[in-house]
C-alpha positions as CSV (number, residue, x, y, z in Angstrom):
1,M,142.8,114.1,108.4
2,L,141.5,110.9,107.0
3,S,138.0,111.2,105.1
4,A,136.0,109.1,102.8
5,K,137.0,111.3,99.8
6,S,141.1,111.4,100.6
7,L,140.6,107.9,100.8
8,F,139.4,107.1,97.4
9,Q,142.0,110.0,96.1
10,E,144.8,108.0,97.3
11,I,143.2,104.6,96.0
12,L,142.5,106.2,92.4
13,D,145.8,107.7,92.5
14,N,147.8,104.3,92.4
15,D,147.4,102.5,89.4
16,E,147.5,99.0,91.3
17,T,144.9,99.9,93.6
18,F,142.8,101.6,90.8
19,R,143.0,98.7,89.0
20,L,141.7,96.5,91.5
21,F,139.1,98.8,92.3
22,C,137.6,98.9,88.4
23,S,138.7,95.2,88.3
24,V,136.5,94.3,91.1
25,A,133.5,96.7,90.0
26,A,133.3,95.6,86.3
27,S,133.6,91.9,87.5
28,G,130.3,92.3,89.5
29,E,128.4,93.9,87.1
30,A,129.3,92.0,84.4
31,Q,128.2,89.0,86.8
32,G,124.9,90.9,87.3
33,G,124.1,91.3,83.7
34,W,124.9,87.7,82.9
35,E,122.2,86.9,86.1
36,N,119.4,89.1,85.0
37,G,120.2,88.1,81.1
38,R,119.5,84.5,81.9
39,I,116.4,85.3,84.2
40,A,114.7,87.2,81.6
41,A,114.9,84.6,79.4
42,L,113.7,81.8,81.9
43,V,110.6,84.5,83.2
44,P,107.4,82.1,83.6
45,E,104.4,83.0,81.2
46,S,102.5,84.0,84.3
47,R,105.1,87.0,84.7
48,R,106.3,87.5,81.1
49,D,105.2,91.3,81.8
50,L,108.8,91.3,84.1
51,A,110.9,90.2,81.4
52,P,111.7,93.3,79.9
53,K,112.4,95.1,82.6
54,I,114.7,92.3,83.7
55,A,116.6,92.3,80.7
56,R,116.8,96.4,81.1
57,H,118.4,95.6,84.3
58,G,120.8,93.2,82.7
59,A,121.9,95.6,80.2
60,D,122.4,98.4,82.8
61,E,124.7,96.0,84.4
62,D,126.6,95.0,81.6
63,K,126.8,98.5,80.5
64,H,128.5,99.3,84.0
65,G,130.8,96.4,83.5
66,R,132.0,98.0,80.2
67,I,132.3,101.6,82.1
68,F,134.8,100.3,84.5
69,N,136.7,98.6,81.7
70,A,137.0,101.4,79.6
71,L,138.0,103.5,82.8
72,L,140.9,100.8,83.1
73,R,141.9,101.5,79.0
74,K,141.9,105.0,79.1
75,R,144.7,104.3,81.7
76,G,146.6,101.7,80.0
77,L,145.5,99.0,82.1
78,E,144.2,95.8,81.8
79,P,141.5,94.2,84.2
80,L,143.0,91.7,87.0
81,E,141.4,88.5,87.7
82,V,139.4,89.5,90.9
83,P,140.8,87.6,94.2
84,R,138.0,85.2,95.3
85,E,138.0,87.0,99.0
86,T,136.7,90.1,97.2
87,D,134.4,88.2,94.9
88,Y,130.9,90.0,96.3
89,T,128.6,88.5,93.9
90,M,130.3,84.8,93.9
91,L,130.4,85.1,97.7
92,L,126.7,85.7,98.1
93,E,125.7,83.0,95.5
94,A,128.0,80.3,97.9
95,R,125.9,81.1,100.7
96,G,122.8,80.5,99.0
97,I,121.3,84.0,98.0
98,G,119.8,84.4,95.1
99,L,119.2,82.0,92.0
100,A,122.0,78.9,92.0
101,H,123.8,79.8,88.9
102,D,123.1,76.0,88.1
103,K,119.9,76.2,87.9
104,L,120.1,79.5,85.6
105,R,122.0,77.6,82.9
106,R,119.2,75.4,82.4
107,D,117.0,76.0,80.0
108,E,113.5,75.2,82.3
109,P,111.3,78.0,83.0
110,L,111.7,79.7,86.4
111,T,108.7,79.7,89.0
112,E,106.8,82.5,91.1
113,H,109.0,81.6,93.9
114,D,112.3,81.7,92.1
115,L,111.1,85.4,91.1
116,V,110.5,86.2,94.6
117,L,113.7,84.9,95.6
118,Y,115.5,86.9,92.8
119,L,113.9,90.3,93.5
120,A,114.3,90.1,97.4
121,H,118.0,89.2,96.5
122,S,118.0,92.4,93.9
123,R,116.3,94.4,96.7
124,V,119.1,94.0,99.2
125,T,122.2,94.4,96.7
126,E,121.1,97.4,95.1
127,Q,120.3,99.0,98.2
128,R,124.1,98.3,98.7
129,A,124.7,99.6,95.4
130,A,122.6,102.6,95.7
131,A,124.5,103.5,99.1
132,Q,127.7,103.3,97.6
133,M,127.2,105.1,94.5
134,T,125.4,107.9,96.3
135,M,128.8,108.2,98.5
136,L,130.9,107.9,95.3
137,R,129.1,110.4,93.7
138,R,129.3,112.7,96.7
139,C,133.3,112.2,96.8
140,L,134.2,111.8,93.3
141,G,131.5,113.6,91.2
142,D,133.2,116.2,90.0
143,H,136.6,113.5,89.3
144,P,138.0,114.3,86.0
145,D,137.8,110.8,84.6
146,L,135.5,109.0,87.1
147,G,132.7,111.7,88.1
148,R,130.4,111.3,84.8
149,A,130.6,107.4,84.7
150,V,129.6,107.5,88.9
151,R,126.8,110.1,88.3
152,L,125.2,108.0,85.2
153,I,125.9,104.6,87.3
154,A,124.4,106.3,90.3
155,E,121.1,107.4,88.4
156,D,120.8,103.8,87.2
157,E,121.3,102.1,90.7
158,E,118.5,104.4,92.3
159,N,115.9,103.1,89.1
160,H,117.3,99.6,90.0
161,L,116.2,99.9,93.6
162,A,112.7,101.4,93.0
163,Y,111.8,98.8,90.5
164,C,112.9,96.1,93.1
165,H,110.4,97.7,95.4
166,E,107.7,98.3,93.0
167,E,107.7,94.6,91.9
168,L,107.9,93.1,95.2
169,L,105.0,95.0,96.4
170,R,102.7,93.6,93.2
171,L,104.1,90.1,94.0
172,A,102.8,90.6,97.7
173,A,99.9,91.9,96.5
174,A,99.5,88.7,94.9
175,G,99.8,86.8,97.9
176,H,103.5,86.3,98.3
177,G,104.1,88.6,101.3
178,R,105.2,85.8,103.9
179,A,107.7,84.6,101.3
180,I,109.2,87.7,100.2
181,Q,109.7,88.7,104.0
182,R,111.5,85.6,104.9
183,A,113.7,86.2,101.6
184,L,114.5,89.6,102.4
185,R,115.6,88.8,105.7
186,E,117.6,85.8,104.9
187,S,119.4,87.9,101.9
188,A,120.1,90.9,104.1
189,L,121.9,89.3,107.0
190,V,123.9,87.1,104.6
191,E,124.7,90.2,102.8
192,M,125.7,92.4,105.7
193,R,128.6,89.5,106.7
194,V,129.8,89.0,102.2
195,Y,129.8,92.7,102.6
196,R,131.9,92.9,105.9
197,D,134.3,90.1,104.9
198,V,134.8,91.7,101.2
199,S,135.4,95.0,102.5
200,L,138.2,93.9,104.8
201,A,139.6,91.8,102.3
202,V,139.7,94.9,99.8
203,M,141.1,97.2,102.3
204,A,143.7,95.0,103.4
205,R,144.9,94.5,100.2
206,M,144.5,98.2,99.2
207,G,146.6,98.5,102.4
208,R,149.3,96.6,101.4
209,V,149.7,98.0,98.0
210,L,149.6,101.7,99.5
211,G,151.9,101.0,102.6
212,W,149.0,102.0,105.1
213,S,150.7,102.2,108.5
214,K,148.9,99.6,111.2
215,A,147.1,102.4,112.7
216,K,145.5,103.4,109.4
217,S,144.9,100.0,108.9
218,A,143.3,99.3,112.1
219,L,141.2,102.7,112.0
220,L,139.8,101.6,108.8
221,A,138.9,97.8,109.9
222,A,137.3,99.0,112.8
223,G,135.4,101.4,110.8
224,I,134.2,98.0,108.9
225,H,133.3,96.3,111.8
226,A,131.1,99.0,113.3
227,L,129.0,99.8,110.2
228,Y,128.2,95.6,110.7
229,G,127.5,95.8,114.2
230,Y,125.0,98.7,113.3
231,E,123.7,96.5,110.9
232,R,123.4,93.7,112.8
233,L,121.7,95.1,115.6
234,G,119.2,96.8,113.8
235,G,120.5,98.6,110.9
236,W,119.3,95.6,108.2
237,R,115.8,96.6,108.4
238,R,116.5,99.3,105.9
239,M,117.4,96.4,103.3
240,V,113.9,94.6,104.0
241,S,111.2,97.4,104.4
242,L,109.2,98.1,101.1
243,R,107.1,101.1,99.9
244,M,105.9,102.3,96.5
245,P,108.3,104.5,94.8
246,E,108.2,107.5,93.6
247,R,109.9,106.4,90.7
248,R,107.0,104.2,89.1
249,N,108.0,102.0,86.5
250,A,111.8,103.1,86.4
251,L,113.0,100.3,84.1
252,G,109.8,100.3,81.9
253,G,111.9,102.1,79.1
254,P,115.0,101.7,77.3
255,A,118.4,101.7,79.1
256,K,120.5,105.1,78.7
257,P,123.3,104.0,76.4
258,A,127.0,104.2,77.7
259,S,127.5,106.6,75.1
260,E,126.3,109.2,77.6
261,A,129.7,109.1,79.1
262,P,131.6,109.6,75.9
263,E,135.1,109.9,77.2
264,L,135.2,106.5,78.6
265,V,134.1,104.4,75.6
């Protein structure tokens, strides 16, 4: 019987698909770390209180990238160059979601509107990340190699999502409400398409390596399309709603070090 847990186990048992899985994850986390680091350095004076939290977010993302690379090293594997069609973060940037890298490479202070765009983009993508890590924790939480890493990263993603909710609500109270809702909706609609396309590309590559039958590949593709259909019809609203989180000031303290997963580093 095909289940999420059996599917992940099949992917993890094969060196080539495990390498793709970890390389895609590590690349996306490292990219997020760089972006957050640059944004923290360019925060306008009016919002300097946000800089340490954004820096903490970037440090977490860097840590996650190191963890996935450590998992590869532990298995004697090297990261591979991520195929463009599976590069979630770069495809989002190419479609105008978030802050352009050209802007982040300049040493010019950002505006409050830039922070709205950054936080709206983060709120949408962190919703996706938190959902994915919840699924991975359910399927792989007891895995001998991945379990502890998955639990640590899942906890961080919940903190990131809480932080996005809280800071967007503060900006809304400061008069940015309409801009926030517009940015959230635009980000969510683009993110859904990119996530669908990347999921299809990753599954196609893994299917070829693992020798999946046409029926199995078609079933998995149908599931990806069904999720997109659900989100397009109204599921996207869960990505744009805002509520004050139970975890207040979730990124207000120091990051948990990767050494909390000592078998990985």
